[in-house]
C-alpha positions in Angstrom: 13.3 -19.5 3.8 15.2 -16.1 4.8 15.1 -14.6 1.4 11.1 -15.6 1.1 11.0 -13.8 4.6 13.0 -10.4 3.3 10.7 -10.1 0.1 7.7 -10.9 1.8 8.7 -8.0 4.3 10.0 -5.6 1.2 6.7 -6.1 -0.2 4.7 -5.3 2.9 6.9 -1.8 3.6 6.3 -1.2 -0.3 2.8 -2.1 -0.3 2.0 0.2 2.8 3.7 3.0 0.8 1.7 2.7 -2.4 5.0 1.7 -4.4 5.6 -1.8 -6.5 8.8 -2.8 -7.8 8.0 -4.7 -10.8 11.5 -6.3 -11.0 11.3 -8.2 -7.4 7.6 -8.7 -8.3 8.8 -10.6 -11.2 11.7 -12.7 -9.6 10.8 -16.3 -10.1 12.0 -17.4 -6.8 10.9 -14.6 -4.5 8.5 -12.8 -6.8 5.5 -14.7 -5.2 6.2 -13.7 -1.4 6.8 -10.2 -2.5 3.5 -9.8 -4.2 1.7 -11.6 -1.0 3.4 -8.8 1.2 2.6 -6.3 -1.2 -0.9 -7.3 -0.8 -0.8 -7.4 2.7 0.7 -4.1 3.1 -1.6 -2.3 1.0 -4.6 -3.9 3.1 -3.0 -2.7 6.3 -2.7 1.0 4.8 -6.4 0.6 3.7 -7.4 -0.3 7.4 -5.5 2.3 8.7 -6.9 4.9 6.5 -10.5 3.7 7.6 -9.7 3.7 11.0 -8.7 7.4 11.0 -11.6 8.5 8.9 -13.6 6.9 11.4 -11.9 8.5 14.3 -12.6 11.9 12.5 -16.2 11.1 11.7 -15.4 11.6 7.8 -18.3 10.1 6.0 -17.5 12.0 2.6 -14.4 13.2 1.1 -12.0 14.7 3.8 -11.8 17.8 1.2 -14.1 20.1 -0.7 -11.9 20.0 -4.1 -8.8 18.4 -5.5 -5.5 20.9 -4.5 -4.2 20.8 -8.0 -7.2 22.9 -9.5 -5.8 24.5 -12.6 -8.9 26.5 -13.8 -10.8 29.5 -12.2 
């Protein structure tokens, strides 16, 4: 049970950070718990970003153009 909770929490942290550890995700014992935490973390990050956009009153993109423009 403790391993499942640790894997879930690791997945949640990784999901919020936008990272996925394929080795833990493929683990037969705790992989499912990690993947559920990963999804929950991504959903939490999405809701956070949506709330910030709502507070800022942003309807469209937050930036005029991408920062990595290489052309003129």
